[in-house]
C-alpha positions as CSV (number, residue, x, y, z in Angstrom):
1,M,2.7,-5.5,14.8
2,F,0.7,-2.4,14.1
3,V,0.9,-0.8,10.6
4,V,0.4,2.9,10.7
5,H,-0.7,5.0,7.7
6,L,-1.1,8.7,7.9
7,R,-3.6,10.1,5.4
8,L,-4.6,13.6,4.7
9,I,-8.3,13.8,3.9
10,G,-9.1,17.3,2.9
11,E,-7.4,19.3,5.7
12,T,-7.9,16.6,8.3
13,M,-5.1,14.3,9.3
14,V,-6.3,10.7,9.8
15,N,-4.1,8.1,11.4
16,Q,-4.9,4.6,10.4
17,V,-3.6,1.6,12.4
18,E,-4.2,-1.8,11.0
19,L,-4.1,-4.6,13.6
20,S,-2.2,-7.7,12.6
21,K,-4.0,-11.0,12.3
22,N,-2.5,-12.0,15.7
23,Q,-3.7,-8.8,17.3
24,T,-7.2,-9.3,15.9
25,L,-7.2,-12.8,17.3
26,E,-6.0,-11.5,20.7
27,L,-8.7,-8.9,20.7
28,M,-11.3,-11.5,19.8
29,S,-10.2,-13.8,22.6
30,S,-10.3,-10.9,25.1
31,S,-13.7,-9.8,24.0
32,P,-16.2,-12.6,23.4
33,I,-18.8,-10.1,22.3
34,L,-16.6,-8.6,19.7
35,S,-15.6,-12.1,18.6
36,D,-19.3,-13.1,18.2
37,L,-19.8,-9.9,16.1
38,I,-16.9,-10.7,13.8
39,H,-18.0,-14.4,13.4
40,W,-21.5,-13.2,12.6
41,L,-20.2,-10.8,9.9
42,D,-17.9,-13.5,8.5
43,D,-20.8,-16.0,8.3
44,L,-23.0,-13.5,6.4
45,G,-20.7,-13.8,3.4
46,Q,-22.3,-10.7,1.9
47,R,-22.9,-7.0,2.4
48,A,-25.3,-6.4,5.3
49,T,-27.9,-3.6,5.0
50,L,-27.8,-0.5,7.1
51,E,-30.8,-1.6,9.0
52,V,-29.3,-5.0,9.8
53,I,-25.9,-3.5,11.0
54,E,-27.6,-0.8,13.1
55,K,-29.8,-3.4,14.8
56,K,-26.8,-5.7,15.4
57,L,-24.7,-3.0,17.0
58,L,-27.7,-2.0,19.3
59,E,-27.8,-5.6,20.5
60,I,-24.2,-5.8,21.7
61,D,-23.0,-4.7,25.1
62,I,-19.4,-3.9,24.8
63,Q,-17.4,-1.3,26.7
64,A,-14.3,0.7,25.8
65,E,-12.5,-0.8,28.8
66,D,-12.9,-4.3,27.2
67,L,-10.8,-3.1,24.2
68,E,-8.4,-0.7,26.0
69,K,-5.2,-2.4,24.9
70,F,-6.2,-1.9,21.3
71,L,-7.3,1.8,21.5
72,G,-5.0,4.3,20.0
73,Y,-5.1,8.1,19.9
74,S,-3.1,10.6,17.9
75,E,-2.4,14.3,18.6
76,D,-2.4,15.0,14.8
77,G,-6.0,13.8,14.1
78,Y,-8.4,11.1,15.0
79,Q,-7.2,7.5,14.7
80,R,-8.8,4.6,12.8
81,N,-7.8,1.3,14.5
82,V,-8.8,-1.3,11.8
83,I,-9.8,-4.5,13.5
84,K,-10.8,-6.5,10.4
85,K,-11.5,-5.7,6.8
86,T,-13.0,-8.1,4.2
87,E,-14.7,-7.6,0.9
88,H,-18.0,-7.3,2.7
89,F,-17.2,-5.3,5.8
90,E,-14.7,-3.2,7.7
91,L,-14.8,-3.0,11.5
92,V,-12.9,-0.1,13.0
93,L,-12.4,1.4,16.5
94,I,-12.1,5.2,15.9
95,C,-10.6,7.2,18.8
96,W,-10.9,10.9,19.1
97,K,-9.3,13.4,21.4
98,P,-11.3,16.5,22.4
99,G,-11.8,18.8,19.4
100,Q,-11.0,16.3,16.7
101,K,-13.4,15.8,13.8
102,T,-13.8,14.4,10.3
103,Q,-14.1,16.5,7.2
104,I,-17.7,16.9,5.9
105,H,-18.1,13.8,3.9
106,D,-20.4,11.1,2.5
107,H,-19.8,7.3,2.3
108,K,-19.8,6.8,-1.5
109,G,-20.7,3.2,-2.0
110,S,-20.8,2.2,1.7
111,D,-23.2,2.3,4.6
112,C,-21.9,3.0,8.1
113,A,-23.3,2.4,11.6
114,F,-21.3,3.1,14.7
115,L,-21.7,2.3,18.4
116,I,-20.6,4.9,20.9
117,L,-18.4,3.1,23.5
118,E,-17.1,6.1,25.4
119,G,-17.7,9.8,25.3
120,I,-20.3,11.8,23.4
121,S,-20.3,11.8,19.6
122,T,-21.6,14.7,17.7
123,E,-23.0,14.2,14.2
124,S,-23.7,17.3,12.0
125,L,-25.9,16.4,9.1
126,Y,-25.8,18.5,5.9
127,K,-28.1,19.1,2.9
128,F,-28.0,21.2,-0.2
129,D,-30.0,24.4,-0.2
130,G,-29.7,25.3,-3.9
131,D,-26.0,25.1,-4.6
132,K,-25.0,25.8,-1.0
133,L,-24.3,23.1,1.6
134,V,-25.9,23.9,5.0
135,V,-26.3,22.1,8.4
136,S,-29.7,20.5,8.6
137,E,-29.5,18.9,12.0
138,V,-27.0,18.2,14.8
139,R,-27.3,15.1,16.9
140,K,-25.5,13.9,20.0
141,Y,-25.0,10.2,20.7
142,L,-24.2,8.8,24.2
143,P,-22.5,5.5,25.1
144,G,-24.7,2.6,24.0
145,E,-26.3,4.5,21.2
146,V,-25.8,3.9,17.5
147,C,-25.5,6.4,14.7
148,A,-26.4,5.0,11.2
149,A,-25.5,6.8,8.0
150,G,-26.4,5.6,4.5
151,E,-24.1,6.1,1.6
152,P,-25.8,9.3,0.3
153,D,-25.8,11.0,3.7
154,I,-23.5,14.0,4.1
155,H,-22.2,14.5,7.6
156,Q,-19.4,15.4,9.9
157,I,-18.5,13.5,13.1
158,S,-16.8,15.3,15.9
159,N,-15.7,15.2,19.6
160,E,-16.9,18.5,21.0
161,E,-16.5,17.3,24.6
162,E,-13.6,17.6,27.0
163,T,-13.1,13.8,27.2
164,N,-11.9,11.2,24.7
165,L,-14.4,9.5,22.4
166,V,-14.4,5.9,21.2
167,N,-16.7,4.6,18.4
168,L,-17.0,1.1,17.0
169,H,-17.6,1.7,13.2
170,L,-19.0,-1.0,10.9
171,Y,-18.9,-0.2,7.2
172,T,-20.6,-2.4,4.6
173,P,-18.9,-2.8,2.2
174,P,-15.5,-1.4,3.4
175,L,-15.1,2.3,3.1
176,N,-13.0,2.9,-0.1
177,N,-14.1,6.2,-1.5
178,I,-15.7,9.3,0.1
179,N,-16.6,12.7,-1.2
180,I,-15.3,15.7,0.8
181,Y,-17.4,18.8,1.0
182,E,-16.7,22.4,2.1
183,V,-19.2,25.0,3.4
């Protein structure tokens, strides 16, 4: 059974679906690679560093088709499909339709790395110029590439393409608080 939560973050609607324990087990049995990743995370028993999770995600070869049954999209905003959340990590499949994006945000207290499974992910990085927030860099990530963001980084993730986007996000520890910024 899926549990759906609708959250308004700033002006962006975020749909969050939490997989049940049975669904997570089914997903793990259908994807040995994902199962190995979850077991590795469980066995760590502590928060992994950004460098460690980035390296780990670069090592795995997983495709969106392998997880298709568990992908969910929303017309109202991007969808967070939570696979597993513990005190040390949160593993989430985030699905984006064309034009969907996050608010400009940081990861207050958490690091995040995500693997692009399908589509092209755009990351806009921001920095303060005096008291004004400005775009400092825009990066595009293709399938198989990893975007890594430390907790102080301010960015926005978007799907600027005409096709769907699927990212496998790994937060350490779980994402609990974020700061939202406006330009």
